[in-house]
All heavy atoms as an XYZ file, in Angstrom:
969
protein
N     125.759     50.326    132.961
C     126.004     50.418    131.591
C     125.716     51.978    131.238
O     124.733     52.680    131.795
C     124.950     49.628    130.727
C     125.218     49.805    129.362
S     123.846     49.000    128.376
C     123.825     47.387    128.805
N     126.636     52.432    130.348
C     126.304     53.869    129.882
C     126.662     53.863    128.448
O     127.498     53.085    127.849
C     127.172     54.857    130.717
C     128.717     54.844    130.488
C     129.449     55.699    131.351
O     129.465     55.628    132.577
O     130.143     56.612    130.794
N     126.107     54.851    127.875
C     126.377     55.154    126.334
C     127.785     55.890    126.164
O     128.120     56.737    126.913
C     125.198     55.961    125.765
N     128.549     55.535    125.172
C     129.685     56.109    124.823
C     129.446     57.011    123.593
O     128.882     56.561    122.710
C     130.679     55.244    124.529
C     131.248     54.358    125.682
C     132.220     53.243    125.260
C     131.766     55.030    126.859
N     129.951     58.240    123.552
C     129.779     59.190    122.470
C     130.773     58.831    121.400
O     132.062     58.702    121.760
C     130.039     60.628    122.830
C     129.995     61.545    121.764
C     128.795     61.825    121.154
C     131.196     62.133    121.294
C     128.708     62.769    120.024
C     131.145     63.034    120.134
C     129.915     63.320    119.626
O     129.958     64.226    118.466
N     130.347     58.624    120.158
C     131.247     58.440    119.044
C     131.069     59.581    118.106
O     129.945     59.910    117.631
C     130.988     57.130    118.263
C     131.082     55.861    119.242
C     131.800     56.930    117.042
C     130.638     54.662    118.774
N     132.147     60.177    117.881
C     132.095     61.440    116.907
C     131.741     61.056    115.545
O     132.018     60.097    114.970
C     133.494     62.064    116.927
N     130.785     61.803    115.002
C     130.433     61.556    113.480
C     131.581     61.572    112.591
O     132.508     62.303    112.766
C     129.442     62.748    113.162
C     129.105     63.151    114.459
C     130.197     63.020    115.497
N     131.588     60.586    111.717
C     132.645     60.544    110.729
C     133.989     59.858    111.385
O     135.008     60.241    110.894
N     133.852     59.111    112.300
C     135.013     58.604    112.965
C     134.885     57.002    112.852
O     134.701     56.238    113.836
C     135.016     58.983    114.434
O     135.040     60.321    114.621
N     135.234     56.433    111.688
C     135.175     55.059    111.421
C     136.191     54.286    112.325
O     135.806     53.179    112.610
C     135.425     54.780    110.113
C     136.173     56.058    109.574
C     135.785     57.083    110.540
N     137.115     54.894    112.820
C     138.072     54.049    113.637
C     137.409     53.862    115.149
O     137.970     52.971    115.783
C     139.429     54.883    113.843
C     139.215     56.207    114.140
C     139.138     56.641    115.469
C     138.993     57.382    113.441
N     138.977     58.054    115.521
C     138.926     58.464    114.347
C     139.082     57.591    112.121
C     138.599     59.760    113.737
C     138.712     58.938    111.606
C     138.600     59.855    112.437
N     136.403     54.613    115.437
C     135.855     54.354    116.650
C     134.721     53.223    116.696
O     134.485     52.455    117.773
C     135.257     55.617    117.243
C     136.223     56.590    117.734
C     135.649     57.855    118.336
O     134.547     57.840    118.955
O     136.260     59.020    118.106
N     134.082     53.113    115.593
C     133.008     52.037    115.406
C     132.803     51.842    113.892
O     131.954     52.257    113.251
C     131.667     52.424    116.039
C     130.689     51.290    115.954
O     130.937     50.344    115.478
N     129.626     51.406    116.830
N     133.783     51.074    113.304
C     133.775     50.800    111.822
C     132.505     50.096    111.284
O     132.151     50.508    110.226
N     131.940     49.319    112.037
C     130.829     48.598    111.505
C     129.706     49.660    111.289
O     128.944     49.667    110.341
C     130.397     47.401    112.438
C     131.340     46.411    112.475
C     132.074     46.189    113.687
C     131.494     45.555    111.316
C     132.984     45.182    113.688
C     132.514     44.552    111.542
C     133.338     44.375    112.598
N     129.322     50.436    112.308
C     128.222     51.375    112.307
C     128.502     52.427    111.317
O     127.684     52.786    110.418
C     127.998     52.085    113.585
N     129.758     52.961    111.266
C     130.185     53.979    110.266
C     130.031     53.439    108.798
O     129.577     54.246    107.950
C     131.432     54.610    110.533
C     131.536     55.485    111.758
C     130.788     56.770    111.689
O     130.512     57.254    110.565
O     130.161     57.172    112.653
N     130.435     52.198    108.566
C     130.296     51.649    107.254
C     128.863     51.589    106.864
O     128.536     51.818    105.686
C     131.027     50.215    107.304
O     130.800     49.589    106.001
N     127.974     51.076    107.754
C     126.514     50.942    107.430
C     125.974     52.373    107.148
O     125.212     52.571    106.166
C     125.699     50.259    108.595
C     124.331     50.371    108.374
C     123.642     49.504    107.476
C     123.524     51.365    108.985
C     122.381     49.539    107.266
C     122.256     51.397    108.893
C     121.576     50.584    107.956
N     126.286     53.326    108.039
C     125.759     54.667    107.837
C     126.231     55.340    106.475
O     125.473     55.949    105.764
C     126.308     55.658    109.023
C     125.523     55.281    110.243
N     126.110     55.678    111.395
C     124.489     54.495    110.554
C     125.397     55.156    112.425
N     124.443     54.628    111.948
N     127.554     55.098    106.201
C     127.995     55.507    104.854
C     127.200     54.930    103.647
O     126.901     55.528    102.698
C     129.449     55.205    104.778
O     129.844     55.603    103.463
N     127.023     53.621    103.718
C     126.246     52.892    102.676
C     124.896     53.374    102.516
O     124.317     53.625    101.496
C     126.381     51.401    102.949
C     125.945     50.542    101.901
C     126.256     49.070    102.125
N     127.634     48.787    102.440
C     128.640     48.711    101.603
N     128.449     48.623    100.280
N     129.912     48.434    102.006
N     124.284     53.418    103.799
C     122.864     53.923    103.805
C     122.647     55.355    103.229
O     121.895     55.676    102.430
C     122.335     54.022    105.273
C     120.883     54.287    105.480
C     119.888     53.468    104.961
C     120.512     55.480    106.102
C     118.608     53.823    105.143
C     119.305     55.749    106.300
C     118.186     54.967    105.777
N     123.617     56.243    103.599
C     123.622     57.562    103.118
C     123.808     57.677    101.545
O     123.059     58.259    100.860
C     124.662     58.466    103.764
C     124.721     59.851    103.491
C     125.787     60.721    104.368
N     127.033     60.009    104.385
C     127.428     59.357    105.557
N     126.816     59.492    106.499
N     128.745     58.824    105.492
N     124.841     56.940    101.020
C     125.171     56.903     99.613
C     124.189     56.251     98.708
O     123.840     56.808     97.711
C     126.528     56.311     99.373
C     127.696     57.094    100.045
O     127.361     58.287    100.299
O     128.768     56.565    100.181
N     123.704     55.077     99.251
C     122.895     54.317     98.375
C     121.336     54.627     98.490
O     120.519     54.303     97.685
C     122.962     52.769     98.750
C     124.343     52.280     98.349
C     124.560     50.839     98.663
O     123.531     50.168     99.192
O     125.605     50.363     98.586
N     120.922     55.271     99.527
C     119.546     55.506     99.834
C     119.108     57.011    100.075
O     118.387     57.495     99.328
C     119.088     54.616    101.158
C     117.536     54.787    101.307
C     116.623     54.270    100.499
C     117.195     55.447    102.476
C     115.281     54.492    100.656
C     115.748     55.628    102.826
C     114.909     55.121    101.860
N     119.607     57.581    101.164
C     119.425     58.918    101.430
C     119.557     59.911    100.250
O     118.867     60.843    100.047
C     119.980     59.279    102.740
C     119.389     58.609    104.013
C     120.214     59.032    105.163
C     117.967     58.718    104.179
N     120.727     59.740     99.671
C     121.260     60.713     98.594
C     120.582     60.434     97.276
O     120.555     61.313     96.421
C     122.727     60.539     98.353
N     119.819     59.339     97.078
C     119.116     59.002     95.853
C     117.613     59.227     95.912
O     116.978     59.124     94.898
C     119.427     57.677     95.383
O     119.044     56.775     96.444
C     120.865     57.443     95.157
N     117.081     59.419     97.114
C     115.569     59.447     97.270
C     115.128     60.916     97.778
O     115.752     61.517     98.334
C     115.078     58.413     98.309
C     115.314     57.014     97.921
C     114.484     56.454     96.795
O     113.473     57.126     96.578
O     114.800     55.407     96.269
N     113.918     61.213     97.295
C     113.252     62.352     97.792
C     111.928     61.920     98.518
O     111.171     61.148     97.759
C     112.974     63.397     96.750
C     114.220     64.055     96.110
C     113.922     65.191     95.096
O     112.785     65.656     95.162
O     114.703     65.519     94.343
N     111.735     62.291     99.647
C     110.625     61.836    100.292
C     109.386     62.873    100.413
O     109.638     64.064    100.646
C     110.918     61.538    101.784
C     112.028     60.566    101.804
C     113.382     61.026    102.375
C     112.089     59.300    101.527
C     114.531     60.243    102.493
C     113.030     58.463    101.587
C     114.284     58.859    101.976
N     108.171     62.347    100.028
C     107.033     63.370    100.010
C     106.529     63.581    101.464
O     106.095     64.575    101.674
C     105.873     62.647     99.284
C     106.189     62.462     97.729
C     105.275     61.687     96.975
O     104.086     61.438     97.600
O     105.485     61.354     95.841
N     106.732     62.594    102.401
C     106.274     62.761    103.736
C     107.030     61.703    104.604
O     107.852     60.818    104.066
C     104.778     62.400    103.771
O     104.578     61.003    103.498
N     106.774     61.911    105.879
C     107.587     60.899    106.741
C     107.004     59.404    106.566
O     107.843     58.586    106.640
C     107.296     61.382    108.270
C     108.099     60.533    109.344
C     109.597     60.501    109.053
C     107.862     60.990    110.613
N     105.746     59.330    106.285
C     105.166     58.060    105.912
C     105.837     57.390    104.779
O     106.126     56.174    104.820
C     103.666     58.148    105.752
C     102.919     56.803    105.568
C     101.532     57.003    105.379
N     100.942     57.715    106.537
C     100.214     57.241    107.583
N     100.137     55.931    107.609
N      99.896     57.991    108.548
N     106.035     58.208    103.722
C     106.686     57.693    102.537
C     108.185     57.302    102.828
O     108.612     56.245    102.357
C     106.691     58.667    101.352
N     108.853     58.111    103.614
C     110.217     57.817    104.028
C     110.294     56.543    104.800
O     111.181     55.625    104.536
C     110.759     59.020    104.888
N     109.329     56.265    105.738
C     109.292     55.017    106.518
C     109.102     53.886    105.465
O     109.730     52.809    105.742
C     108.342     55.196    107.547
C     108.714     56.021    108.703
C     107.571     56.135    109.826
N     107.989     56.825    110.940
C     107.189     57.485    111.645
N     105.884     57.317    111.658
N     107.665     58.089    112.660
N     108.202     54.024    104.570
C     107.853     52.856    103.708
C     109.081     52.625    102.772
O     109.493     51.359    102.736
C     106.706     53.191    102.859
C     105.387     53.254    103.657
C     104.158     53.621    102.773
O     104.378     54.318    101.723
N     103.030     53.461    103.357
N     109.795     53.423    102.250
C     110.902     53.349    101.357
C     112.062     52.762    102.216
O     112.840     52.010    101.645
C     111.269     54.648    100.673
C     110.366     55.088     99.715
C     110.730     56.441     99.170
C     110.281     54.088     98.431
N     112.227     53.229    103.459
C     113.194     52.646    104.195
C     113.023     51.260    104.585
O     113.993     50.496    104.639
C     113.310     53.552    105.574
O     113.615     55.000    105.194
C     114.415     53.017    106.462
N     111.921     50.841    104.847
C     111.541     49.519    105.121
C     111.979     48.634    103.957
O     112.466     47.568    104.119
C     110.081     49.331    105.395
O     109.840     50.146    106.691
C     109.636     47.824    105.839
N     111.583     49.117    102.750
C     111.916     48.407    101.446
C     113.455     48.109    101.404
O     114.001     47.040    101.033
C     111.294     48.863    100.289
C     111.864     48.322     99.009
C     109.704     48.873    100.316
N     114.163     49.261    101.603
C     115.686     49.285    101.481
C     116.169     48.233    102.625
O     117.176     47.571    102.190
C     116.209     50.590    101.561
C     117.683     50.690    101.275
C     118.207     50.848    100.060
C     118.671     50.634    102.297
N     119.606     50.948    100.204
C     119.911     50.653    101.532
C     118.862     50.420    103.596
C     121.147     50.553    102.187
C     120.066     50.349    104.266
C     121.171     50.415    103.504
N     115.631     48.402    103.737
C     116.283     47.599    104.870
C     115.905     46.020    104.510
O     116.909     45.182    104.713
C     115.742     48.026    106.316
C     116.138     47.208    107.267
C     115.487     47.631    108.687
N     114.143     47.979    108.670
C     113.167     47.004    108.844
N     113.528     45.658    108.908
N     111.805     47.266    108.797
N     114.814     45.760    104.052
C     114.559     44.282    103.745
C     115.406     43.882    102.542
O     115.924     42.773    102.655
C     113.165     44.181    103.381
C     112.143     44.374    104.521
C     110.712     44.184    104.124
O     110.398     44.189    102.982
O     109.900     44.348    105.140
N     115.708     44.786    101.595
C     116.576     44.349    100.473
C     118.012     44.147    101.145
O     118.766     43.153    100.780
C     116.632     45.421     99.475
C     117.637     44.979     98.308
O     117.323     43.929     97.675
O     118.476     45.785     98.059
N     118.532     45.014    101.884
C     119.814     45.038    102.510
C     119.974     43.794    103.328
O     121.045     43.191    103.241
C     119.972     46.267    103.341
C     121.482     46.455    103.841
C     122.403     47.076    103.065
C     121.723     46.077    105.224
C     123.686     47.179    103.626
C     123.067     46.167    105.634
C     124.090     46.757    104.896
O     125.202     46.829    105.336
N     119.077     43.429    104.089
C     119.140     42.337    105.086
C     118.655     40.881    104.491
O     119.261     39.964    104.927
C     118.284     42.519    106.285
C     118.923     43.612    107.104
O     120.148     43.603    107.329
N     118.084     44.415    107.773
N     117.873     40.878    103.569
C     117.234     39.588    102.975
C     117.627     39.181    101.608
O     117.713     37.940    101.413
C     115.744     39.730    102.959
C     115.039     40.143    104.353
C     115.148     39.091    105.442
O     115.155     38.000    105.034
O     115.284     39.595    106.575
N     118.084     40.183    100.908
C     118.330     39.731     99.405
C     119.822     40.082     99.015
O     120.228     39.459     98.042
C     117.397     40.500     98.552
C     116.044     40.252     98.863
N     115.352     39.094     98.789
C     115.049     41.088     99.410
C     114.049     39.037     99.041
N     113.864     40.302     99.558
N     120.416     40.993     99.609
C     121.683     41.398     99.112
C     122.921     40.711     99.809
O     122.960     40.646    101.062
C     121.883     42.942     99.420
C     123.373     43.456     98.929
C     123.586     44.844     99.499
N     122.681     45.794     98.900
C     122.814     46.991     99.172
N     123.727     47.539     99.921
N     121.939     47.888     98.590
N     123.761     39.967     99.107
C     124.864     39.327     99.767
C     125.948     40.310    100.070
O     126.072     41.352     99.410
C     125.455     38.378     98.469
C     124.780     38.881     97.247
C     123.590     39.828     97.593
N     126.600     40.044    101.293
C     127.554     41.033    101.786
C     128.880     40.183    101.780
O     129.017     39.024    102.128
C     127.273     41.257    103.301
C     126.031     42.028    103.373
N     125.974     43.356    103.910
C     124.756     41.802    103.178
C     124.716     43.824    103.895
N     123.917     42.950    103.402
N     129.892     40.810    101.168
C     131.268     40.204    101.056
C     131.861     39.813    102.398
O     132.460     38.839    102.560
C     132.195     41.049    100.367
O     132.418     42.297    100.913
N     131.564     40.669    103.445
C     132.101     40.362    104.796
C     131.505     39.137    105.497
O     132.048     38.701    106.524
C     131.979     41.681    105.674
O     130.553     41.974    105.852
N     130.305     38.697    104.885
C     129.693     37.576    105.417
C     129.806     36.337    104.541
O     128.911     35.374    104.520
C     128.194     37.895    105.705
C     127.900     39.083    106.631
C     126.310     39.343    106.684
C     128.379     38.723    107.892
N     130.856     36.292    103.682
C     131.166     35.214    102.790
C     130.156     35.151    101.645
O     129.753     34.188    101.172
N     129.616     36.348    101.217
C     128.644     36.533    100.136
C     127.319     35.916    100.512
O     126.773     35.352     99.614
C     129.279     36.072     98.735
C     130.411     36.963     98.445
C     131.771     36.653     98.636
C     130.145     38.215     97.807
C     132.746     37.440     98.355
C     131.137     39.068     97.581
C     132.500     38.640     97.715
O     133.443     39.535     97.394
N     126.954     35.902    101.837
C     125.636     35.501    102.245
C     124.887     36.838    102.529
O     125.479     37.860    102.828
C     125.681     34.593    103.438
C     126.439     33.246    103.233
C     126.586     32.724    104.762
C     125.750     32.377    102.381
N     123.557     36.710    102.506
C     122.809     37.868    103.059
C     122.892     37.833    104.590
O     123.085     36.700    105.151
C     121.335     37.752    102.673
O     120.719     36.546    103.304
C     121.201     37.626    101.135
N     122.647     38.936    105.264
C     122.598     38.860    106.807
C     121.692     37.848    107.345
O     121.823     37.173    108.301
C     122.120     40.364    107.106
C     122.789     41.144    106.011
C     122.592     40.374    104.874
N     120.546     37.688    106.600
C     119.442     36.755    107.066
C     120.016     35.438    106.951
O     119.874     34.415    107.869
C     118.166     36.899    106.249
N     120.708     34.987    105.924
C     121.266     33.582    105.730
C     122.276     33.385    106.689
O     122.587     32.380    107.292
C     121.847     33.517    104.348
C     120.820     33.385    103.226
C     121.434     33.507    101.790
O     122.393     34.086    101.594
O     120.844     32.781    100.821
N     123.241     34.349    106.923
C     124.295     34.219    107.821
C     123.867     34.044    109.335
O     124.309     33.113    109.946
C     125.168     35.542    107.789
C     126.303     35.524    108.645
C     127.462     34.863    108.272
C     126.337     36.071    109.943
C     128.590     34.735    109.149
C     127.555     36.053    110.782
C     128.547     35.359    110.284
N     122.878     34.868    109.566
C     122.240     34.660    110.999
C     121.575     33.271    111.151
O     121.681     32.698    112.172
N     120.944     32.853    110.102
C     120.250     31.464    110.144
C     121.295     30.464    110.317
O     121.202     29.440    111.067
C     119.477     31.224    108.943
C     118.492     30.008    108.960
C     117.646     30.036    107.732
O     118.030     30.369    106.641
N     116.508     29.756    107.873
N     122.331     30.520    109.557
C     123.370     29.521    109.601
C     124.173     29.521    110.928
O     124.453     28.571    111.661
C     124.507     29.739    108.665
C     123.946     29.296    107.149
C     125.137     29.331    106.188
N     124.431     29.017    104.740
C     125.264     28.874    103.816
N     126.512     29.186    103.872
N     124.716     28.690    102.580
N     124.279     30.673    111.515
C     124.936     30.922    112.820
C     124.063     30.238    113.837
O     124.616     29.519    114.821
C     125.233     32.381    113.122
C     126.051     32.619    114.394
C     127.401     32.134    114.285
C     126.104     34.212    114.496
N     122.836     30.491    113.746
C     121.922     29.956    114.767
C     121.806     28.466    114.723
O     121.798     27.642    115.703
C     120.411     30.518    114.598
O     120.481     31.952    114.720
C     119.353     29.963    115.600
N     121.883     28.008    113.478
C     121.805     26.480    113.267
C     123.137     25.791    113.840
O     123.056     24.758    114.440
C     121.625     26.141    111.773
O     120.484     26.646    111.251
N     124.209     26.478    113.657
C     125.485     25.829    114.095
C     125.490     25.897    115.601
O     125.877     24.986    116.377
C     126.669     26.815    113.414
N     125.038     27.044    116.302
C     124.898     27.049    117.805
C     123.888     25.988    118.241
O     124.272     25.315    119.310
C     124.468     28.412    118.185
C     125.521     29.455    118.091
C     124.980     30.782    118.665
N     126.050     31.787    118.491
C     125.831     33.190    118.487
N     124.566     33.444    118.738
N     126.716     34.026    118.315
N     122.827     25.797    117.525
C     121.900     24.852    118.068
C     122.461     23.321    118.023
O     122.313     22.593    118.870
C     120.654     24.813    117.182
O     120.046     26.106    117.177
C     119.657     23.810    117.539
N     123.365     23.161    116.916
C     124.019     21.811    116.721
C     125.116     21.621    117.804
O     125.225     20.584    118.385
C     124.683     21.683    115.430
C     123.553     21.356    114.329
C     124.335     20.990    112.981
N     125.373     21.878    112.439
C     125.095     22.936    111.744
N     123.932     23.155    111.291
N     126.033     23.798    111.330
N     125.809     22.684    118.128
C     126.826     22.606    119.198
C     126.248     22.440    120.697
O     126.736     21.774    121.413
C     127.712     23.914    119.105
C     128.551     23.977    117.908
C     129.506     25.180    117.831
O     129.145     26.138    118.687
N     130.393     25.287    116.928
N     125.203     23.296    120.929
C     124.674     23.273    122.315
C     123.416     22.467    122.534
O     123.122     22.201    123.698
C     124.450     24.755    122.744
O     123.350     25.319    121.967
C     125.670     25.622    122.617
N     122.775     22.135    121.445
C     121.505     21.354    121.665
C     120.358     22.342    121.820
O     119.260     21.776    121.959
N     120.586     23.587    121.892
C     119.276     24.519    121.983
C     119.752     25.760    121.353
O     120.883     26.185    121.315
C     119.095     24.797    123.502
O     120.219     25.378    124.127
N     118.635     26.406    120.946
C     118.954     27.781    120.237
C     119.191     28.840    121.146
O     118.692     28.742    122.282
C     117.600     28.109    119.488
N     119.930     29.820    120.730
C     120.241     30.897    121.686
C     119.007     31.674    121.866
O     118.070     31.666    121.088
C     121.251     31.760    120.826
C     121.157     31.391    119.417
C     120.674     29.834    119.459
N     118.989     32.431    123.031
C     117.822     33.263    123.328
C     117.476     34.313    122.233
O     118.554     34.934    121.837
C     118.000     33.846    124.682
C     119.483     33.761    124.864
C     119.928     32.549    123.960
N     116.388     34.564    121.943
C     116.104     35.687    120.935
C     115.814     37.003    121.847
O     115.443     37.032    122.899
C     114.856     35.514    120.150
O     113.679     35.028    121.123
C     114.994     34.215    119.208
N     116.322     38.078    121.186
C     116.222     39.424    121.828
C     115.299     40.232    120.944
O     115.577     40.376    119.618
C     117.602     39.996    121.981
C     118.537     39.168    122.884
C     117.522     41.423    122.498
C     120.048     39.654    122.826
N     114.302     40.776    121.584
C     113.400     41.630    120.709
C     114.002     42.979    120.490
O     114.793     43.537    121.217
C     112.068     41.798    121.656
N     113.846     43.387    119.182
C     114.378     44.698    118.803
C     113.657     45.803    119.566
O     112.370     45.659    119.706
C     114.210     44.869    117.307
N     114.356     46.810    119.975
C     113.649     47.809    120.659
C     112.775     48.738    119.776
O     113.130     48.901    118.597
C     114.827     48.830    121.268
C     115.886     48.427    120.279
C     115.711     46.953    119.876
N     111.617     49.192    120.437
C     110.882     50.102    119.571
C     111.403     51.442    119.378
O     112.271     51.802    120.256
C     109.379     50.104    120.115
O     109.516     50.633    121.334
N     111.160     52.179    118.349
C     111.643     53.412    118.086
C     111.036     54.391    119.202
O     109.985     54.248    119.514
C     111.411     53.988    116.836
N     111.926     55.345    119.689
C     111.396     56.281    120.716
C     110.371     57.209    119.960
O     110.572     57.523    118.693
C     112.602     57.024    121.163
C     113.675     56.813    120.215
C     113.267     55.498    119.495
N     109.525     57.959    120.750
C     108.667     58.822    120.003
C     109.388     60.038    119.389
O     110.379     60.445    119.992
C     107.766     59.402    121.235
C     107.936     58.386    122.319
C     109.329     57.772    122.036
N     108.992     60.497    118.182
C     109.756     61.617    117.581
C     109.499     62.796    118.103
O     110.304     63.813    118.011
C     109.172     61.409    116.139
N     108.294     63.164    118.604
C     107.968     64.541    119.295
C     107.337     64.351    120.598
O     106.942     63.191    121.094
C     107.060     65.209    118.395
O     105.755     64.510    118.335
C     107.606     65.341    116.950
N     107.388     65.457    121.433
C     106.767     65.382    122.612
C     105.246     65.123    122.509
O     104.679     64.416    123.301
C     107.032     66.739    123.332
C     106.333     66.718    124.940
C     106.945     65.745    125.779
O     108.156     65.422    125.680
N     106.193     65.100    126.557
N     104.604     65.666    121.395
C     103.225     65.486    121.160
C     102.909     63.962    120.869
O     101.916     63.447    121.392
C     102.750     66.314    119.997
N     103.782     63.318    120.286
C     103.568     61.873    120.018
C     103.750     61.093    121.319
O     102.976     60.094    121.516
C     104.561     61.359    118.984
C     104.386     59.913    118.590
C     105.458     59.476    117.574
O     106.281     60.153    117.224
O     105.224     58.242    117.094
N     104.629     61.540    122.161
C     104.949     60.706    123.363
C     103.646     60.969    124.243
O     103.215     59.906    124.857
C     106.146     61.371    124.075
N     103.102     62.146    124.325
C     101.852     62.341    125.030
C     100.728     61.555    124.531
O      99.907     61.064    125.305
C     101.553     63.935    125.122
O     102.771     64.657    125.537
C     100.335     64.255    125.985
N     100.591     61.635    123.306
C      99.488     60.855    122.560
C      99.613     59.415    122.857
O      98.581     58.749    123.160
C      99.495     61.259    121.078
N     100.737     58.868    122.838
C     101.101     57.489    123.146
C     100.799     57.171    124.459
O     100.183     56.158    124.897
C     102.507     57.143    122.732
C     102.741     55.673    122.699
C     104.096     55.347    122.126
C     104.265     53.900    122.023
N     105.610     53.539    121.323
N     101.207     58.058    125.510
C     100.890     57.884    126.903
C      99.427     57.842    127.209
O      98.902     57.161    128.054
C     101.618     58.865    127.675
N      98.700     58.620    126.366
C      97.228     58.786    126.584
C      96.488     57.687    125.816
O      95.227     57.789    125.869
C      96.676     60.132    126.051
C      97.270     61.117    127.172
O      97.514     60.986    128.240
N      97.305     62.492    126.556
N      97.105     56.759    125.229
C      96.462     55.622    124.496
C      96.220     55.921    123.023
O      95.617     55.043    122.465
N      96.604     56.973    122.511
C      96.463     57.138    121.087
C      97.404     56.262    120.303
O      98.563     56.026    120.541
C      96.675     58.674    120.647
N      96.917     55.741    119.095
C      97.747     54.800    118.363
C      98.657     55.459    117.490
O      99.610     54.869    117.056
C      96.825     53.909    117.619
C      95.926     53.036    118.602
N      96.493     51.867    119.179
C      94.698     53.034    118.964
C      95.652     51.402    120.006
N      94.461     52.002    119.907
N      98.347     56.558    116.906
C      99.140     57.192    115.869
C      98.985     58.689    115.936
O      97.848     59.047    115.911
C      98.810     56.678    114.546
C      99.801     56.882    113.346
C      99.500     56.188    112.151
O      99.212     54.973    112.151
O      99.529     56.858    111.141
N     100.103     59.411    115.797
C     100.073     60.786    115.744
C     100.272     61.201    114.308
O     100.568     60.354    113.434
C     101.248     61.393    116.556
N      99.991     62.511    114.006
C     100.093     62.991    112.591
C     101.590     62.767    112.047
O     102.465     63.276    112.686
C      99.693     64.324    112.477
O     100.066     64.861    111.256
N     101.748     62.099    110.908
C     103.052     62.071    110.376
C     103.623     63.322    109.738
O     104.819     63.465    109.447
C     103.141     60.920    109.449
C     103.062     59.546    110.082
O     103.507     59.378    111.209
O     102.712     58.534    109.317
N     102.694     64.206    109.249
C     103.079     65.333    108.598
C     104.000     66.317    109.273
O     104.685     66.978    108.774
C     101.862     66.055    108.102
C     100.908     65.234    107.195
C     101.785     64.781    105.965
O     102.499     65.408    105.363
O     101.451     63.532    105.612
N     103.781     66.378    110.729
C     104.714     67.298    111.410
C     105.862     66.734    112.124
O     106.650     67.423    112.683
C     103.779     67.889    112.589
C     102.587     68.716    112.020
C     101.823     69.319    113.088
C     100.718     70.166    112.427
N      99.865     71.032    113.293
N     106.268     65.419    111.993
C     107.352     64.758    112.555
C     108.481     64.940    111.512
O     108.294     64.710    110.390
C     107.046     63.429    112.941
C     105.925     63.173    113.896
C     105.686     61.640    114.003
O     106.236     60.854    113.358
N     104.731     61.356    114.834
N     109.599     65.371    112.073
C     110.732     65.425    111.171
C     111.888     64.553    111.616
O     113.050     64.805    111.113
C     111.146     66.938    111.144
C     111.474     67.464    112.540
O     111.318     66.746    113.525
O     112.106     68.591    112.562
N     111.659     63.504    112.419
C     112.698     62.681    112.804
C     112.413     61.270    112.363
O     111.271     60.733    112.515
C     112.868     62.641    114.399
C     113.903     61.749    114.902
C     113.223     64.142    114.868
N     113.374     60.582    111.841
C     113.313     59.231    111.332
C     114.153     58.274    112.196
O     115.282     58.500    112.167
C     113.578     59.040    109.834
C     113.521     57.835    109.204
C     112.175     57.203    109.141
C     114.140     57.883    107.774
N     113.524     57.390    112.822
C     114.297     56.355    113.598
C     114.370     55.052    112.789
O     113.417     54.618    112.339
C     113.591     56.114    114.910
C     113.696     57.344    115.827
C     112.677     58.159    115.872
C     114.824     57.557    116.603
C     112.693     59.335    116.651
C     114.928     58.714    117.329
C     113.791     59.510    117.477
O     113.777     60.556    118.280
N     115.554     54.554    112.632
C     115.870     53.318    112.044
C     116.228     52.164    112.866
O     117.002     52.454    113.901
C     117.004     53.336    111.012
C     116.747     54.519    109.924
C     117.943     54.559    109.103
C     115.574     54.073    109.087
N     115.676     51.082    112.733
C     116.208     49.786    113.561
C     116.625     48.783    112.601
O     116.265     48.661    111.582
C     114.971     49.321    114.513
O     113.982     48.893    113.680
C     114.612     50.317    115.404
N     117.689     48.105    113.047
C     118.251     47.008    112.266
C     117.589     45.774    112.700
O     117.539     45.452    113.817
C     119.650     46.903    112.360
C     120.367     48.184    111.851
C     121.847     48.148    112.025
N     122.318     47.079    111.161
C     123.583     46.626    111.026
N     124.378     47.097    112.037
N     123.971     45.708    110.388
N     117.230     44.974    111.823
C     116.643     43.637    112.150
C     117.736     42.634    112.020
O     118.685     42.745    111.369
C     115.397     43.195    111.262
O     115.930     43.198    109.856
N     117.749     41.579    112.824
C     118.865     40.753    112.984
C     118.421     39.513    112.144
O     117.458     39.293    111.590
C     119.160     40.184    114.358
O     118.048     39.875    115.014
């Protein structure tokens, strides 16, 4: 398996990801100012939960992604008699070399003030 490079702003290469990135940028990043990385993470979590748990999506028949996933899982369970295997979401990679070293040495949390990278994961 290998990663394929998708040029930024190329929706024809991966329309789902580009659509999400555009929505995230327009509805969240362009409207918020973050005091710190910790505040950015907290606000991002709130936005992600709203996007996945409360907001209906027209492409999913006006269901929330959580409702759509639940119905899909229920339908598969009825068809096969067992639920599909669950896949754990990957954890975000360390933002800095210092954080990676601290994590490797058993430290639980590095200073958020010096990190300038924000990793987002999508929940299913």
